[in-house]
N, CA, C, O and CB atoms as a CASP TS submission, in Angstrom:
PFRMAT TS
TARGET T0000
AUTHOR 0000-0000-0000
METHOD Language model
MODEL 1
PARENT N/A
ATOM      1  N   MET     1     125.445  91.689 101.965  1.00  0.00           N
ATOM      2  CA  MET     1     124.311  92.438 102.500  1.00  0.00           C
ATOM      3  C   MET     1     123.194  91.447 102.840  1.00  0.00           C
ATOM      4  O   MET     1     122.813  90.617 102.015  1.00  0.00           O
ATOM      5  CB  MET     1     123.814  93.522 101.479  1.00  0.00           C
ATOM      6  N   ASP     2     122.692  91.548 104.036  1.00  0.00           N
ATOM      7  CA  ASP     2     121.586  90.728 104.525  1.00  0.00           C
ATOM      8  C   ASP     2     120.313  91.046 103.727  1.00  0.00           C
ATOM      9  O   ASP     2     120.098  92.194 103.340  1.00  0.00           O
ATOM     10  CB  ASP     2     121.355  90.967 106.048  1.00  0.00           C
ATOM     11  N   TRP     3     119.475  90.039 103.482  1.00  0.00           N
ATOM     12  CA  TRP     3     118.250  90.243 102.698  1.00  0.00           C
ATOM     13  C   TRP     3     117.315  91.255 103.347  1.00  0.00           C
ATOM     14  O   TRP     3     116.600  91.975 102.648  1.00  0.00           O
ATOM     15  CB  TRP     3     117.519  88.922 102.513  1.00  0.00           C
ATOM     16  N   ARG     4     117.312  91.318 104.664  1.00  0.00           N
ATOM     17  CA  ARG     4     116.485  92.341 105.324  1.00  0.00           C
ATOM     18  C   ARG     4     116.953  93.726 104.942  1.00  0.00           C
ATOM     19  O   ARG     4     116.141  94.631 104.749  1.00  0.00           O
ATOM     20  CB  ARG     4     116.523  92.177 106.851  1.00  0.00           C
ATOM     21  N   GLN     5     118.272  93.899 104.831  1.00  0.00           N
ATOM     22  CA  GLN     5     118.829  95.199 104.453  1.00  0.00           C
ATOM     23  C   GLN     5     118.538  95.525 102.992  1.00  0.00           C
ATOM     24  O   GLN     5     118.343  96.689 102.641  1.00  0.00           O
ATOM     25  CB  GLN     5     120.337  95.223 104.702  1.00  0.00           C
ATOM     26  N   VAL     6     118.507  94.510 102.145  1.00  0.00           N
ATOM     27  CA  VAL     6     118.163  94.711 100.732  1.00  0.00           C
ATOM     28  C   VAL     6     116.731  95.214 100.627  1.00  0.00           C
ATOM     29  O   VAL     6     116.462  96.202  99.943  1.00  0.00           O
ATOM     30  CB  VAL     6     118.341  93.395  99.918  1.00  0.00           C
ATOM     31  N   VAL     7     115.813  94.534 101.303  1.00  0.00           N
ATOM     32  CA  VAL     7     114.404  94.952 101.295  1.00  0.00           C
ATOM     33  C   VAL     7     114.277  96.350 101.892  1.00  0.00           C
ATOM     34  O   VAL     7     113.549  97.189 101.360  1.00  0.00           O
ATOM     35  CB  VAL     7     113.521  93.944 102.085  1.00  0.00           C
ATOM     36  N   ALA     8     114.975  96.602 102.986  1.00  0.00           N
ATOM     37  CA  ALA     8     114.914  97.908 103.654  1.00  0.00           C
ATOM     38  C   ALA     8     115.334  99.035 102.717  1.00  0.00           C
ATOM     39  O   ALA     8     114.637 100.043 102.596  1.00  0.00           O
ATOM     40  CB  ALA     8     115.804  97.910 104.900  1.00  0.00           C
ATOM     41  N   ALA     9     116.469  98.860 102.059  1.00  0.00           N
ATOM     42  CA  ALA     9     116.982  99.905 101.164  1.00  0.00           C
ATOM     43  C   ALA     9     116.023 100.148 100.005  1.00  0.00           C
ATOM     44  O   ALA     9     115.753 101.295  99.649  1.00  0.00           O
ATOM     45  CB  ALA     9     118.372  99.520 100.627  1.00  0.00           C
ATOM     46  N   ASN    10     115.511  99.080  99.419  1.00  0.00           N
ATOM     47  CA  ASN    10     114.584  99.229  98.295  1.00  0.00           C
ATOM     48  C   ASN    10     113.262  99.829  98.730  1.00  0.00           C
ATOM     49  O   ASN    10     112.700 100.662  98.019  1.00  0.00           O
ATOM     50  CB  ASN    10     114.342  97.888  97.631  1.00  0.00           C
ATOM     51  N   LEU    11     112.757  99.424  99.875  1.00  0.00           N
ATOM     52  CA  LEU    11     111.500  99.978 100.374  1.00  0.00           C
ATOM     53  C   LEU    11     111.627 101.481 100.603  1.00  0.00           C
ATOM     54  O   LEU    11     110.770 102.255 100.177  1.00  0.00           O
ATOM     55  CB  LEU    11     111.080  99.275 101.674  1.00  0.00           C
ATOM     56  N   ARG    12     112.700 101.889 101.280  1.00  0.00           N
ATOM     57  CA  ARG    12     112.930 103.330 101.524  1.00  0.00           C
ATOM     58  C   ARG    12     113.001 104.093 100.211  1.00  0.00           C
ATOM     59  O   ARG    12     112.356 105.128 100.045  1.00  0.00           O
ATOM     60  CB  ARG    12     114.232 103.550 102.330  1.00  0.00           C
ATOM     61  N   ARG    13     113.798 103.568  99.274  1.00  0.00           N
ATOM     62  CA  ARG    13     113.995 104.246  97.987  1.00  0.00           C
ATOM     63  C   ARG    13     112.686 104.353  97.204  1.00  0.00           C
ATOM     64  O   ARG    13     112.336 105.435  96.733  1.00  0.00           O
ATOM     65  CB  ARG    13     115.045 103.503  97.149  1.00  0.00           C
ATOM     66  N   ILE    14     111.975 103.263  97.064  1.00  0.00           N
ATOM     67  CA  ILE    14     110.743 103.260  96.284  1.00  0.00           C
ATOM     68  C   ILE    14     109.680 104.125  96.952  1.00  0.00           C
ATOM     69  O   ILE    14     108.967 104.866  96.276  1.00  0.00           O
ATOM     70  CB  ILE    14     110.225 101.829  96.102  1.00  0.00           C
ATOM     71  N   ARG    15     109.572 104.034  98.266  1.00  0.00           N
ATOM     72  CA  ARG    15     108.579 104.849  98.985  1.00  0.00           C
ATOM     73  C   ARG    15     108.856 106.331  98.768  1.00  0.00           C
ATOM     74  O   ARG    15     107.936 107.102  98.496  1.00  0.00           O
ATOM     75  CB  ARG    15     108.590 104.519 100.500  1.00  0.00           C
ATOM     76  N   ARG    16     110.103 106.727  98.885  1.00  0.00           N
ATOM     77  CA  ARG    16     110.460 108.138  98.699  1.00  0.00           C
ATOM     78  C   ARG    16     110.252 108.580  97.255  1.00  0.00           C
ATOM     79  O   ARG    16     109.769 109.685  97.006  1.00  0.00           O
ATOM     80  CB  ARG    16     111.915 108.377  99.111  1.00  0.00           C
ATOM     81  N   GLU    17     110.616 107.724  96.303  1.00  0.00           N
ATOM     82  CA  GLU    17     110.406 108.061  94.888  1.00  0.00           C
ATOM     83  C   GLU    17     108.929 108.299  94.587  1.00  0.00           C
ATOM     84  O   GLU    17     108.589 109.146  93.761  1.00  0.00           O
ATOM     85  CB  GLU    17     110.950 106.943  93.987  1.00  0.00           C
ATOM     86  N   ARG    18     108.060 107.557  95.251  1.00  0.00           N
ATOM     87  CA  ARG    18     106.615 107.682  95.018  1.00  0.00           C
ATOM     88  C   ARG    18     105.989 108.796  95.858  1.00  0.00           C
ATOM     89  O   ARG    18     104.809 109.107  95.694  1.00  0.00           O
ATOM     90  CB  ARG    18     105.920 106.358  95.325  1.00  0.00           C
ATOM     91  N   GLY    19     106.778 109.401  96.759  1.00  0.00           N
ATOM     92  CA  GLY    19     106.294 110.527  97.553  1.00  0.00           C
ATOM     93  C   GLY    19     105.410 110.142  98.724  1.00  0.00           C
ATOM     94  O   GLY    19     104.578 110.940  99.156  1.00  0.00           O
ATOM     95  N   PHE    20     105.574 108.941  99.243  1.00  0.00           N
ATOM     96  CA  PHE    20     104.782 108.487 100.383  1.00  0.00           C
ATOM     97  C   PHE    20     105.555 108.682 101.679  1.00  0.00           C
ATOM     98  O   PHE    20     106.769 108.482 101.722  1.00  0.00           O
ATOM     99  CB  PHE    20     104.388 107.012 100.214  1.00  0.00           C
ATOM    100  N   SER    21     104.852 109.070 102.728  1.00  0.00           N
ATOM    101  CA  SER    21     105.433 109.026 104.065  1.00  0.00           C
ATOM    102  C   SER    21     105.238 107.605 104.580  1.00  0.00           C
ATOM    103  O   SER    21     104.450 106.842 104.021  1.00  0.00           O
ATOM    104  CB  SER    21     104.773 110.097 105.032  1.00  0.00           C
ATOM    105  N   GLN    22     105.946 107.251 105.635  1.00  0.00           N
ATOM    106  CA  GLN    22     105.734 105.936 106.244  1.00  0.00           C
ATOM    107  C   GLN    22     104.292 105.804 106.722  1.00  0.00           C
ATOM    108  O   GLN    22     103.668 104.754 106.569  1.00  0.00           O
ATOM    109  CB  GLN    22     106.713 105.713 107.421  1.00  0.00           C
ATOM    110  N   GLU    23     103.784 106.860 107.291  1.00  0.00           N
ATOM    111  CA  GLU    23     102.421 106.842 107.830  1.00  0.00           C
ATOM    112  C   GLU    23     101.383 106.624 106.723  1.00  0.00           C
ATOM    113  O   GLU    23     100.465 105.819 106.884  1.00  0.00           O
ATOM    114  CB  GLU    23     102.127 108.154 108.572  1.00  0.00           C
ATOM    115  N   THR    24     101.526 107.331 105.612  1.00  0.00           N
ATOM    116  CA  THR    24     100.586 107.184 104.508  1.00  0.00           C
ATOM    117  C   THR    24     100.678 105.790 103.897  1.00  0.00           C
ATOM    118  O   THR    24      99.657 105.168 103.603  1.00  0.00           O
ATOM    119  CB  THR    24     100.846 108.247 103.440  1.00  0.00           C
ATOM    120  N   LEU    25     101.890 105.306 103.709  1.00  0.00           N
ATOM    121  CA  LEU    25     102.067 103.961 103.172  1.00  0.00           C
ATOM    122  C   LEU    25     101.417 102.927 104.085  1.00  0.00           C
ATOM    123  O   LEU    25     100.704 102.037 103.621  1.00  0.00           O
ATOM    124  CB  LEU    25     103.560 103.647 102.989  1.00  0.00           C
ATOM    125  N   ALA    26     101.666 103.050 105.364  1.00  0.00           N
ATOM    126  CA  ALA    26     101.088 102.101 106.319  1.00  0.00           C
ATOM    127  C   ALA    26      99.568 102.128 106.270  1.00  0.00           C
ATOM    128  O   ALA    26      98.928 101.076 106.286  1.00  0.00           O
ATOM    129  CB  ALA    26     101.569 102.409 107.737  1.00  0.00           C
ATOM    130  N   TYR    27      98.991 103.310 106.213  1.00  0.00           N
ATOM    131  CA  TYR    27      97.536 103.437 106.163  1.00  0.00           C
ATOM    132  C   TYR    27      96.978 102.802 104.892  1.00  0.00           C
ATOM    133  O   TYR    27      96.025 102.024 104.945  1.00  0.00           O
ATOM    134  CB  TYR    27      97.123 104.914 106.241  1.00  0.00           C
ATOM    135  N   GLU    28      97.579 103.138 103.750  1.00  0.00           N
ATOM    136  CA  GLU    28      97.089 102.629 102.462  1.00  0.00           C
ATOM    137  C   GLU    28      97.269 101.110 102.345  1.00  0.00           C
ATOM    138  O   GLU    28      96.446 100.434 101.729  1.00  0.00           O
ATOM    139  CB  GLU    28      97.818 103.330 101.307  1.00  0.00           C
ATOM    140  N   ALA    29      98.345 100.575 102.935  1.00  0.00           N
ATOM    141  CA  ALA    29      98.622  99.133 102.861  1.00  0.00           C
ATOM    142  C   ALA    29      97.954  98.364 103.997  1.00  0.00           C
ATOM    143  O   ALA    29      97.998  97.134 104.030  1.00  0.00           O
ATOM    144  CB  ALA    29     100.126  98.884 102.890  1.00  0.00           C
ATOM    145  N   ASP    30      97.336  99.089 104.925  1.00  0.00           N
ATOM    146  CA  ASP    30      96.657  98.474 106.076  1.00  0.00           C
ATOM    147  C   ASP    30      97.622  97.660 106.943  1.00  0.00           C
ATOM    148  O   ASP    30      97.340  96.525 107.327  1.00  0.00           O
ATOM    149  CB  ASP    30      95.514  97.573 105.593  1.00  0.00           C
ATOM    150  N   VAL    31      98.785  98.287 107.241  1.00  0.00           N
ATOM    151  CA  VAL    31      99.749  97.701 108.169  1.00  0.00           C
ATOM    152  C   VAL    31     100.149  98.782 109.173  1.00  0.00           C
ATOM    153  O   VAL    31      99.927  99.969 108.939  1.00  0.00           O
ATOM    154  CB  VAL    31     101.007  97.132 107.409  1.00  0.00           C
ATOM    155  N   ASN    32     100.729  98.371 110.269  1.00  0.00           N
ATOM    156  CA  ASN    32     101.120  99.299 111.323  1.00  0.00           C
ATOM    157  C   ASN    32     102.318 100.136 110.874  1.00  0.00           C
ATOM    158  O   ASN    32     103.243  99.616 110.250  1.00  0.00           O
ATOM    159  CB  ASN    32     101.451  98.536 112.622  1.00  0.00           C
ATOM    160  N   ARG    33     102.300 101.436 111.194  1.00  0.00           N
ATOM    161  CA  ARG    33     103.393 102.320 110.798  1.00  0.00           C
ATOM    162  C   ARG    33     104.711 101.905 111.432  1.00  0.00           C
ATOM    163  O   ARG    33     105.760 102.016 110.797  1.00  0.00           O
ATOM    164  CB  ARG    33     103.071 103.754 111.173  1.00  0.00           C
ATOM    165  N   THR    34     104.676 101.436 112.657  1.00  0.00           N
ATOM    166  CA  THR    34     105.922 101.012 113.295  1.00  0.00           C
ATOM    167  C   THR    34     106.509  99.789 112.593  1.00  0.00           C
ATOM    168  O   THR    34     107.724  99.592 112.600  1.00  0.00           O
ATOM    169  CB  THR    34     105.686 100.704 114.779  1.00  0.00           C
ATOM    170  N   TYR    35     105.653  98.972 111.989  1.00  0.00           N
ATOM    171  CA  TYR    35     106.126  97.821 111.220  1.00  0.00           C
ATOM    172  C   TYR    35     106.860  98.304 109.965  1.00  0.00           C
ATOM    173  O   TYR    35     107.909  97.767 109.609  1.00  0.00           O
ATOM    174  CB  TYR    35     104.939  96.890 110.836  1.00  0.00           C
ATOM    175  N   ILE    36     106.306  99.315 109.304  1.00  0.00           N
ATOM    176  CA  ILE    36     106.983  99.902 108.137  1.00  0.00           C
ATOM    177  C   ILE    36     108.351 100.434 108.561  1.00  0.00           C
ATOM    178  O   ILE    36     109.344 100.229 107.863  1.00  0.00           O
ATOM    179  CB  ILE    36     106.121 101.044 107.503  1.00  0.00           C
ATOM    180  N   SER    37     108.400 101.108 109.692  1.00  0.00           N
ATOM    181  CA  SER    37     109.658 101.649 110.198  1.00  0.00           C
ATOM    182  C   SER    37     110.672 100.538 110.445  1.00  0.00           C
ATOM    183  O   SER    37     111.838 100.662 110.069  1.00  0.00           O
ATOM    184  CB  SER    37     109.418 102.440 111.487  1.00  0.00           C
ATOM    185  N   LYS    38     110.231  99.454 111.075  1.00  0.00           N
ATOM    186  CA  LYS    38     111.124  98.327 111.342  1.00  0.00           C
ATOM    187  C   LYS    38     111.620  97.698 110.037  1.00  0.00           C
ATOM    188  O   LYS    38     112.779  97.295 109.940  1.00  0.00           O
ATOM    189  CB  LYS    38     110.409  97.270 112.201  1.00  0.00           C
ATOM    190  N   LEU    39     110.745  97.616 109.045  1.00  0.00           N
ATOM    191  CA  LEU    39     111.155  97.070 107.744  1.00  0.00           C
ATOM    192  C   LEU    39     112.224  97.944 107.117  1.00  0.00           C
ATOM    193  O   LEU    39     113.210  97.440 106.579  1.00  0.00           O
ATOM    194  CB  LEU    39     109.948  96.948 106.795  1.00  0.00           C
ATOM    195  N   GLU    40     112.030  99.258 107.185  1.00  0.00           N
ATOM    196  CA  GLU    40     112.993 100.185 106.573  1.00  0.00           C
ATOM    197  C   GLU    40     114.322 100.223 107.319  1.00  0.00           C
ATOM    198  O   GLU    40     115.335 100.629 106.750  1.00  0.00           O
ATOM    199  CB  GLU    40     112.404 101.582 106.518  1.00  0.00           C
ATOM    200  N   LYS    41     114.331  99.813 108.566  1.00  0.00           N
ATOM    201  CA  LYS    41     115.578  99.723 109.329  1.00  0.00           C
ATOM    202  C   LYS    41     116.248  98.366 109.148  1.00  0.00           C
ATOM    203  O   LYS    41     117.396  98.175 109.550  1.00  0.00           O
ATOM    204  CB  LYS    41     115.310  99.975 110.811  1.00  0.00           C
ATOM    205  N   GLY    42     115.520  97.414 108.534  1.00  0.00           N
ATOM    206  CA  GLY    42     116.049  96.064 108.390  1.00  0.00           C
ATOM    207  C   GLY    42     116.008  95.303 109.699  1.00  0.00           C
ATOM    208  O   GLY    42     116.764  94.351 109.896  1.00  0.00           O
ATOM    209  N   ALA    43     115.123  95.723 110.599  1.00  0.00           N
ATOM    210  CA  ALA    43     115.054  95.129 111.934  1.00  0.00           C
ATOM    211  C   ALA    43     114.146  93.904 112.005  1.00  0.00           C
ATOM    212  O   ALA    43     114.148  93.186 113.005  1.00  0.00           O
ATOM    213  CB  ALA    43     114.577  96.157 112.919  1.00  0.00           C
ATOM    214  N   THR    44     113.375  93.664 110.953  1.00  0.00           N
ATOM    215  CA  THR    44     112.469  92.517 110.949  1.00  0.00           C
ATOM    216  C   THR    44     112.293  92.007 109.532  1.00  0.00           C
ATOM    217  O   THR    44     112.535  92.728 108.564  1.00  0.00           O
ATOM    218  CB  THR    44     111.103  92.889 111.562  1.00  0.00           C
ATOM    219  N   TRP    45     111.872  90.767 109.420  1.00  0.00           N
ATOM    220  CA  TRP    45     111.605  90.159 108.118  1.00  0.00           C
ATOM    221  C   TRP    45     110.225  90.570 107.648  1.00  0.00           C
ATOM    222  O   TRP    45     109.308  90.714 108.455  1.00  0.00           O
ATOM    223  CB  TRP    45     111.721  88.618 108.186  1.00  0.00           C
ATOM    224  N   VAL    46     110.074  90.758 106.358  1.00  0.00           N
ATOM    225  CA  VAL    46     108.775  91.105 105.797  1.00  0.00           C
ATOM    226  C   VAL    46     108.070  89.820 105.373  1.00  0.00           C
ATOM    227  O   VAL    46     108.678  88.924 104.789  1.00  0.00           O
ATOM    228  CB  VAL    46     108.925  92.087 104.593  1.00  0.00           C
ATOM    229  N   GLY    47     106.777  89.747 105.679  1.00  0.00           N
ATOM    230  CA  GLY    47     105.982  88.622 105.223  1.00  0.00           C
ATOM    231  C   GLY    47     105.539  88.845 103.782  1.00  0.00           C
ATOM    232  O   GLY    47     105.390  89.984 103.339  1.00  0.00           O
ATOM    233  N   LEU    48     105.334  87.762 103.063  1.00  0.00           N
ATOM    234  CA  LEU    48     104.947  87.854 101.664  1.00  0.00           C
ATOM    235  C   LEU    48     103.637  88.612 101.493  1.00  0.00           C
ATOM    236  O   LEU    48     103.499  89.420 100.574  1.00  0.00           O
ATOM    237  CB  LEU    48     104.828  86.469 101.063  1.00  0.00           C
ATOM    238  N   GLU    49     102.682  88.355 102.367  1.00  0.00           N
ATOM    239  CA  GLU    49     101.382  89.035 102.282  1.00  0.00           C
ATOM    240  C   GLU    49     101.541  90.546 102.414  1.00  0.00           C
ATOM    241  O   GLU    49     100.920  91.305 101.670  1.00  0.00           O
ATOM    242  CB  GLU    49     100.429  88.512 103.370  1.00  0.00           C
ATOM    243  N   VAL    50     102.360  90.977 103.347  1.00  0.00           N
ATOM    244  CA  VAL    50     102.596  92.407 103.555  1.00  0.00           C
ATOM    245  C   VAL    50     103.381  92.985 102.387  1.00  0.00           C
ATOM    246  O   VAL    50     103.101  94.101 101.949  1.00  0.00           O
ATOM    247  CB  VAL    50     103.349  92.649 104.879  1.00  0.00           C
ATOM    248  N   LEU    51     104.357  92.247 101.878  1.00  0.00           N
ATOM    249  CA  LEU    51     105.136  92.720 100.739  1.00  0.00           C
ATOM    250  C   LEU    51     104.231  92.975  99.535  1.00  0.00           C
ATOM    251  O   LEU    51     104.416  93.956  98.815  1.00  0.00           O
ATOM    252  CB  LEU    51     106.231  91.704 100.379  1.00  0.00           C
ATOM    253  N   VAL    52     103.270  92.109  99.319  1.00  0.00           N
ATOM    254  CA  VAL    52     102.337  92.288  98.211  1.00  0.00           C
ATOM    255  C   VAL    52     101.451  93.513  98.451  1.00  0.00           C
ATOM    256  O   VAL    52     101.190  94.271  97.516  1.00  0.00           O
ATOM    257  CB  VAL    52     101.470  91.024  98.024  1.00  0.00           C
ATOM    258  N   LYS    53     100.988  93.720  99.682  1.00  0.00           N
ATOM    259  CA  LYS    53     100.176  94.905 100.000  1.00  0.00           C
ATOM    260  C   LYS    53     100.955  96.181  99.719  1.00  0.00           C
ATOM    261  O   LYS    53     100.440  97.106  99.090  1.00  0.00           O
ATOM    262  CB  LYS    53      99.723  94.876 101.475  1.00  0.00           C
ATOM    263  N   ILE    54     102.200  96.229 100.189  1.00  0.00           N
ATOM    264  CA  ILE    54     103.052  97.403  99.991  1.00  0.00           C
ATOM    265  C   ILE    54     103.304  97.624  98.500  1.00  0.00           C
ATOM    266  O   ILE    54     103.259  98.754  98.015  1.00  0.00           O
ATOM    267  CB  ILE    54     104.393  97.238 100.748  1.00  0.00           C
ATOM    268  N   SER    55     103.567  96.539  97.785  1.00  0.00           N
ATOM    269  CA  SER    55     103.816  96.626  96.341  1.00  0.00           C
ATOM    270  C   SER    55     102.646  97.245  95.607  1.00  0.00           C
ATOM    271  O   SER    55     102.834  98.093  94.735  1.00  0.00           O
ATOM    272  CB  SER    55     104.105  95.249  95.768  1.00  0.00           C
ATOM    273  N   LYS    56     101.442  96.828  95.953  1.00  0.00           N
ATOM    274  CA  LYS    56     100.249  97.357  95.296  1.00  0.00           C
ATOM    275  C   LYS    56     100.107  98.853  95.535  1.00  0.00           C
ATOM    276  O   LYS    56      99.816  99.611  94.610  1.00  0.00           O
ATOM    277  CB  LYS    56      99.002  96.628  95.791  1.00  0.00           C
ATOM    278  N   VAL    57     100.313  99.272  96.769  1.00  0.00           N
ATOM    279  CA  VAL    57     100.177 100.689  97.100  1.00  0.00           C
ATOM    280  C   VAL    57     101.224 101.519  96.365  1.00  0.00           C
ATOM    281  O   VAL    57     100.925 102.610  95.879  1.00  0.00           O
ATOM    282  CB  VAL    57     100.302 100.902  98.615  1.00  0.00           C
ATOM    283  N   LEU    58     102.444 101.007  96.283  1.00  0.00           N
ATOM    284  CA  LEU    58     103.539 101.752  95.656  1.00  0.00           C
ATOM    285  C   LEU    58     103.624 101.517  94.142  1.00  0.00           C
ATOM    286  O   LEU    58     104.514 102.052  93.481  1.00  0.00           O
ATOM    287  CB  LEU    58     104.859 101.367  96.304  1.00  0.00           C
ATOM    288  N   HIS    59     102.712 100.730  93.603  1.00  0.00           N
ATOM    289  CA  HIS    59     102.710 100.400  92.171  1.00  0.00           C
ATOM    290  C   HIS    59     104.072  99.866  91.740  1.00  0.00           C
ATOM    291  O   HIS    59     104.675 100.340  90.777  1.00  0.00           O
ATOM    292  CB  HIS    59     102.335 101.637  91.327  1.00  0.00           C
ATOM    293  N   ALA    60     104.535  98.864  92.486  1.00  0.00           N
ATOM    294  CA  ALA    60     105.810  98.203  92.211  1.00  0.00           C
ATOM    295  C   ALA    60     105.579  96.697  92.209  1.00  0.00           C
ATOM    296  O   ALA    60     104.566  96.214  92.714  1.00  0.00           O
ATOM    297  CB  ALA    60     106.901  98.604  93.264  1.00  0.00           C
ATOM    298  N   GLU    61     106.500  95.982  91.654  1.00  0.00           N
ATOM    299  CA  GLU    61     106.452  94.522  91.693  1.00  0.00           C
ATOM    300  C   GLU    61     107.103  94.052  92.989  1.00  0.00           C
ATOM    301  O   GLU    61     108.081  94.655  93.431  1.00  0.00           O
ATOM    302  CB  GLU    61     107.165  93.896  90.448  1.00  0.00           C
ATOM    303  N   PRO    62     106.589  92.995  93.607  1.00  0.00           N
ATOM    304  CA  PRO    62     107.240  92.478  94.814  1.00  0.00           C
ATOM    305  C   PRO    62     108.727  92.186  94.601  1.00  0.00           C
ATOM    306  O   PRO    62     109.536  92.375  95.508  1.00  0.00           O
ATOM    307  CB  PRO    62     106.536  91.215  95.277  1.00  0.00           C
ATOM    308  N   ALA    63     109.079  91.728  93.408  1.00  0.00           N
ATOM    309  CA  ALA    63     110.484  91.415  93.110  1.00  0.00           C
ATOM    310  C   ALA    63     111.381  92.654  93.166  1.00  0.00           C
ATOM    311  O   ALA    63     112.586  92.532  93.388  1.00  0.00           O
ATOM    312  CB  ALA    63     110.593  90.770  91.733  1.00  0.00           C
ATOM    313  N   ASP    64     110.803  93.849  92.966  1.00  0.00           N
ATOM    314  CA  ASP    64     111.585  95.086  93.021  1.00  0.00           C
ATOM    315  C   ASP    64     112.254  95.281  94.379  1.00  0.00           C
ATOM    316  O   ASP    64     113.303  95.917  94.475  1.00  0.00           O
ATOM    317  CB  ASP    64     110.696  96.280  92.711  1.00  0.00           C
ATOM    318  N   PHE    65     111.645  94.733  95.423  1.00  0.00           N
ATOM    319  CA  PHE    65     112.177  94.895  96.771  1.00  0.00           C
ATOM    320  C   PHE    65     113.317  93.921  97.066  1.00  0.00           C
ATOM    321  O   PHE    65     113.992  94.042  98.089  1.00  0.00           O
ATOM    322  CB  PHE    65     111.068  94.710  97.787  1.00  0.00           C
ATOM    323  N   LEU    66     113.529  92.960  96.174  1.00  0.00           N
ATOM    324  CA  LEU    66     114.570  91.948  96.379  1.00  0.00           C
ATOM    325  C   LEU    66     115.785  92.147  95.481  1.00  0.00           C
ATOM    326  O   LEU    66     116.693  91.316  95.475  1.00  0.00           O
ATOM    327  CB  LEU    66     113.999  90.576  96.144  1.00  0.00           C
ATOM    328  N   GLU    67     115.808  93.233  94.729  1.00  0.00           N
ATOM    329  CA  GLU    67     116.953  93.509  93.868  1.00  0.00           C
ATOM    330  C   GLU    67     118.108  94.064  94.687  1.00  0.00           C
ATOM    331  O   GLU    67     117.968  95.061  95.396  1.00  0.00           O
ATOM    332  CB  GLU    67     116.568  94.493  92.751  1.00  0.00           C
ATOM    333  N   ARG    68     119.231  93.410  94.577  1.00  0.00           N
ATOM    334  CA  ARG    68     120.409  93.904  95.304  1.00  0.00           C
ATOM    335  C   ARG    68     120.865  95.218  94.679  1.00  0.00           C
ATOM    336  O   ARG    68     120.964  95.316  93.456  1.00  0.00           O
ATOM    337  CB  ARG    68     121.568  92.851  95.285  1.00  0.00           C
ATOM    338  N   PRO    69     121.145  96.228  95.501  1.00  0.00           N
ATOM    339  CA  PRO    69     121.603  97.510  94.960  1.00  0.00           C
ATOM    340  C   PRO    69     122.974  97.361  94.301  1.00  0.00           C
ATOM    341  O   PRO    69     123.827  96.603  94.763  1.00  0.00           O
ATOM    342  CB  PRO    69     121.660  98.575  96.073  1.00  0.00           C
ATOM    343  N   THR    70     123.157  98.093  93.228  1.00  0.00           N
ATOM    344  CA  THR    70     124.449  98.084  92.560  1.00  0.00           C
ATOM    345  C   THR    70     125.369  99.056  93.278  1.00  0.00           C
ATOM    346  O   THR    70     124.933 100.072  93.818  1.00  0.00           O
ATOM    347  CB  THR    70     124.311  98.452  91.056  1.00  0.00           C
ATOM    348  N   ARG    71     126.628  98.728  93.270  1.00  0.00           N
ATOM    349  CA  ARG    71     127.591  99.635  93.905  1.00  0.00           C
ATOM    350  C   ARG    71     127.788 100.837  93.006  1.00  0.00           C
ATOM    351  O   ARG    71     127.957 100.703  91.794  1.00  0.00           O
ATOM    352  CB  ARG    71     128.952  98.922  94.181  1.00  0.00           C
ATOM    353  N   ARG    72     127.766 101.996  93.604  1.00  0.00           N
ATOM    354  CA  ARG    72     127.992 103.234  92.836  1.00  0.00           C
ATOM    355  C   ARG    72     129.478 103.427  92.641  1.00  0.00           C
ATOM    356  O   ARG    72     130.286 103.151  93.528  1.00  0.00           O
ATOM    357  CB  ARG    72     127.371 104.473  93.552  1.00  0.00           C
ATOM    358  N   ALA    73     129.813 103.898  91.479  1.00  0.00           N
ATOM    359  CA  ALA    73     131.222 104.189  91.206  1.00  0.00           C
ATOM    360  C   ALA    73     131.672 105.373  92.054  1.00  0.00           C
ATOM    361  O   ALA    73     130.930 106.339  92.231  1.00  0.00           O
ATOM    362  CB  ALA    73     131.446 104.482  89.697  1.00  0.00           C
ATOM    363  N   ALA    74     132.867 105.290  92.564  1.00  0.00           N
ATOM    364  CA  ALA    74     133.402 106.370  93.398  1.00  0.00           C
ATOM    365  C   ALA    74     133.565 107.616  92.531  1.00  0.00           C
ATOM    366  O   ALA    74     134.013 107.542  91.387  1.00  0.00           O
ATOM    367  CB  ALA    74     134.770 105.960  94.055  1.00  0.00           C
ATOM    368  N   LYS    75     133.192 108.762  93.101  1.00  0.00           N
ATOM    369  CA  LYS    75     133.334 110.028  92.380  1.00  0.00           C
ATOM    370  C   LYS    75     134.796 110.413  92.301  1.00  0.00           C
ATOM    371  O   LYS    75     135.538 110.309  93.277  1.00  0.00           O
ATOM    372  CB  LYS    75     132.521 111.147  93.061  1.00  0.00           C
ATOM    373  N   LYS    76     135.196 110.860  91.122  1.00  0.00           N
ATOM    374  CA  LYS    76     136.576 111.307  90.943  1.00  0.00           C
ATOM    375  C   LYS    76     136.657 112.798  91.225  1.00  0.00           C
ATOM    376  O   LYS    76     135.756 113.562  90.879  1.00  0.00           O
ATOM    377  CB  LYS    76     137.086 110.991  89.512  1.00  0.00           C
ATOM    378  N   ALA    77     137.741 113.193  91.853  1.00  0.00           N
ATOM    379  CA  ALA    77     137.919 114.607  92.211  1.00  0.00           C
ATOM    380  C   ALA    77     138.344 115.428  91.039  1.00  0.00           C
ATOM    381  O   ALA    77     138.536 116.637  91.169  1.00  0.00           O
ATOM    382  CB  ALA    77     138.926 114.756  93.313  1.00  0.00           C
TER
END
């Protein structure tokens, strides 16, 4: 998994867990909403400064966005 995809998956998950829309997160972090969208798609690299802004708004550690997701066990029928 590409690091952009790791950040994207974690950003989407954490943002949703905290109940933020992309628009609200962008406003609170003082970044463009389309940039948040691109980050969540894994279409662009996140800068450290922006990652810290997003982390503060979401009350998360910057390192939380770099954790590789664990594979879920397949459901048994």
